[in-house]
C-alpha positions in Angstrom: -9.8 58.5 94.8 -11.4 61.6 92.9 -10.4 65.2 93.4 -14.1 65.8 94.5 -13.5 63.4 97.5 -10.5 64.7 99.1 -11.2 66.0 102.3 -9.2 69.0 103.8 -7.9 70.2 100.3 -4.8 71.9 101.5 -1.7 72.9 99.5 1.1 70.2 100.3 4.5 71.6 100.4 7.3 69.1 98.7 11.0 69.2 98.6 12.0 66.5 95.5 15.8 66.3 95.3 16.4 70.0 96.6 13.7 71.4 94.2 10.7 73.1 96.1 7.1 72.7 94.5 3.6 73.2 96.0 0.4 71.1 95.1 -3.2 70.8 96.3 -3.9 67.3 97.8 -6.6 67.0 95.4 -4.3 67.3 92.4 -2.0 64.4 94.0 -4.7 62.5 94.8 -6.5 62.2 91.5 -5.7 58.5 90.7 -7.0 56.1 93.0 -4.7 53.4 94.3 -1.7 55.5 93.1 1.5 56.1 95.5 0.4 59.8 95.4 -3.1 58.9 96.5 -2.0 56.8 99.2 0.8 59.0 100.5 -1.3 62.2 100.6 -4.9 61.1 101.4 -4.1 61.1 105.1 -4.2 57.4 105.5 -0.4 57.2 105.4 1.3 57.8 109.0 3.2 61.1 109.1 6.7 60.5 109.2 8.4 63.9 110.7 11.9 62.6 109.7 10.8 62.8 106.0 10.4 66.5 106.2 13.2 69.5 105.5 14.0 72.3 107.8 10.7 74.1 106.4 8.3 71.4 107.0 8.3 70.1 103.4 7.7 66.7 102.5 10.9 65.3 101.4 11.6 62.9 98.2 14.9 61.4 97.0 13.6 61.3 93.1 14.4 63.1 89.9 12.8 66.6 90.2 12.2 66.8 86.5 10.2 63.3 86.4 8.2 64.6 89.5 7.3 67.8 88.1 6.4 66.5 84.7 3.8 64.3 86.6 2.6 66.7 89.0 1.9 69.0 86.0 0.3 66.1 84.3 -2.0 65.7 87.1 -2.9 69.3 87.0 -3.9 69.2 83.4 -6.1 66.4 84.0 -8.2 68.2 86.6 -9.5 70.5 83.7 -9.1 67.6 80.7 -12.3 66.3 78.9 -12.7 63.5 76.7 -12.6 65.5 73.7 -9.3 67.1 75.1 -7.8 64.6 77.1 -4.4 65.7 79.2 -1.1 65.2 77.0 1.3 62.8 78.5 4.6 64.3 80.3 7.2 65.1 77.6 10.7 64.0 79.0 14.2 64.0 76.8 14.4 60.8 74.5 17.4 58.9 76.4 15.4 59.6 79.9 12.1 57.6 78.4 13.2 54.2 80.2 13.8 55.8 83.6 10.7 57.8 83.6 8.5 55.1 82.6 10.1 53.0 85.5 9.4 55.7 87.7 5.8 56.1 86.5 5.2 52.4 87.4 6.9 52.8 90.8 4.1 55.3 91.4 1.2 52.9 90.2 0.5 55.3 87.3 1.3 53.3 84.3 -2.3 52.7 83.4 -3.0 56.6 83.7 0.2 57.9 82.1 1.0 55.1 79.7 -2.4 53.5 79.1 -2.9 50.5 76.8 -4.6 51.7 74.0 -8.8 51.4 73.4 -11.2 53.3 71.4 -12.5 56.8 72.9 -14.1 59.6 70.6 -16.5 58.2 67.8 -19.5 59.2 65.7 -23.0 58.5 66.7 -23.7 54.8 65.0 -20.7 53.3 66.7 -20.6 51.3 69.8 -17.8 50.4 71.9 -17.6 47.0 73.4 -15.3 44.9 75.4 -14.0 47.8 77.8 -13.9 49.8 74.3 -11.3 47.6 72.6 -13.8 47.0 69.9 -15.6 49.1 67.6 -18.9 48.1 65.6 -20.8 50.0 62.9 -24.6 49.9 63.3 -26.8 47.4 61.7 -29.0 50.1 59.7 -27.1 51.4 56.5 -24.0 51.8 54.9 -22.6 55.0 56.2 -19.0 56.6 57.2 -18.5 56.0 61.0 -15.2 57.5 62.6 -13.7 56.3 66.0 -10.3 57.4 67.6 -8.1 56.1 70.0 -7.7 57.3 73.5 -4.0 57.9 73.8 -1.9 60.6 72.1 1.6 60.0 70.5 4.1 62.5 70.2 7.4 60.5 70.4 8.9 57.3 69.9 7.4 54.5 68.0 3.8 52.8 68.8 2.3 50.0 67.1 -1.2 48.7 66.9 -2.5 45.3 65.8 -6.0 45.6 64.6 -8.2 42.5 63.8 -10.9 42.8 61.3 -13.5 40.8 62.7 -16.3 41.8 60.6 -15.6 43.2 57.2 -18.8 42.7 55.0 -18.0 41.9 51.2 -14.2 42.9 52.1 -15.8 46.4 50.7 -13.9 49.3 52.6 -12.3 50.2 55.9 -10.2 52.9 56.8 -7.2 52.8 59.4 -4.6 55.3 60.2 -3.9 58.1 62.6 -5.5 61.9 63.1 -3.7 65.1 64.4 -4.9 65.3 67.8 -5.7 68.7 67.5 -8.4 68.2 64.8 -12.2 68.9 66.1 -14.3 66.2 64.3 -16.8 68.3 61.8 -18.4 65.3 60.6 -18.4 61.6 60.1 -16.1 61.5 56.8 -12.9 61.4 58.9 -11.0 60.3 56.0 -11.3 63.7 54.7 -10.2 65.9 57.6 -6.8 67.8 57.4 -4.7 65.6 59.8 -5.8 62.2 58.0 -3.2 59.8 57.1 -3.7 56.2 56.6 -5.0 53.7 54.2 -8.7 52.3 52.9 -8.3 48.5 52.4 -10.7 46.2 50.5 -12.1 46.3 47.1 -10.4 50.0 47.1 -7.1 50.6 47.1 -6.5 54.2 48.8 -4.1 56.3 50.5 -4.9 58.9 52.2 -2.4 62.1 53.1 -4.0 65.0 55.2 -7.5 64.3 54.1 -6.9 63.9 50.1 -6.8 60.2 48.4 -4.8 58.6 45.8 -5.2 55.2 44.4 -2.8 52.3 44.9 -3.7 49.3 42.9 -1.3 47.1 45.1 -3.8 47.5 48.0 -6.9 46.3 46.4 -8.4 43.3 47.8 -5.3 42.4 50.1 -7.1 42.3 53.5 -10.4 40.2 54.6 -12.6 39.1 57.4 -10.4 37.7 60.2 -7.2 39.4 58.9 -5.0 41.1 61.7 -2.9 44.3 60.3 -0.3 46.3 62.1 0.2 50.0 62.2 3.3 51.1 63.1 3.8 54.8 63.9 7.2 56.2 64.1 6.8 59.9 65.7 10.6 60.5 65.7 11.2 59.5 61.8 7.6 61.1 61.2 6.7 57.9 59.3 3.6 55.8 59.4 3.5 52.2 58.3 0.9 49.7 57.4 2.1 45.9 57.5 -0.3 43.4 56.0 -0.8 39.6 56.9 0.6 38.8 53.3 3.8 40.4 54.3 3.4 43.7 52.4 4.3 47.1 53.6 3.4 50.2 52.8 4.6 53.9 54.2 3.5 57.4 54.3 5.6 60.3 55.6 3.8 62.5 58.1 4.6 65.8 59.7 7.1 66.2 62.4 6.4 67.3 65.7 3.0 66.7 65.8 0.7 64.5 68.2 -1.3 61.7 66.9 -4.3 59.4 67.9 -5.2 56.3 66.3 -7.8 56.6 63.7 -10.5 54.1 62.1 -13.5 54.8 59.7 -15.9 51.9 59.5 -18.3 52.0 56.7 -20.4 48.8 56.1 -23.3 47.5 58.4 -21.8 45.6 61.4 -18.3 45.9 60.3 -16.2 45.3 63.3 -12.8 46.0 64.5 -10.9 44.9 67.3 -7.6 46.4 68.9 -5.2 43.6 69.9 -3.0 44.7 72.9 0.5 43.0 73.0 
């Protein structure tokens, strides 16, 4: 249910493990088919036994998790495609419990979604539910594509298949700082860009500046699958090739990141393979 579709958009009083909070019905009901949307839409029969003495709805859940999710839903109301709501931040030793709670609330696809492409330059087409990025057929020109998810802790891996890689010439894969506002299509040169250009040129890009690495030259071809591993906690980005070779880059600590791809040649095509 969308926020704009919620009738009687009142403030709802909640008591979560003894902690009181208040939220609008429309905030809680934003994600269709979630526990919150079902519970607070008005379709759920009211249970007076699940209210405290002040009339607040009672929940025997972790208040920290509950508040983090409600704050995420508040931020989501004002988020845009270019500036999506950041996922909740919880202590590392509680991440597994938090993810279980998110799944229980039927919010996993919203808060911990599978990666897909999102923001991109003109001249790129997204296909198959935004899992595939395709360069236009007109001419060789740099085109950037960014992933939708934002990463700031733990380790994340991305398998990328080079479905079309014309002449094995040039293609960039890496990450981009989330705070960067795209100034042009030459995303490899933007501050906050880290990664590798595969193909006939062996390039390592750090904060928008390149160096040559001959060990990268001609190591990938059309049909190959490469893996990126982003370790936010160790501040390291790794590239794993189908040859077994691995390359590593140190990245700034305490940053938020997005998957970042740049296509050059006409009809080049890259797929995210979700495991």
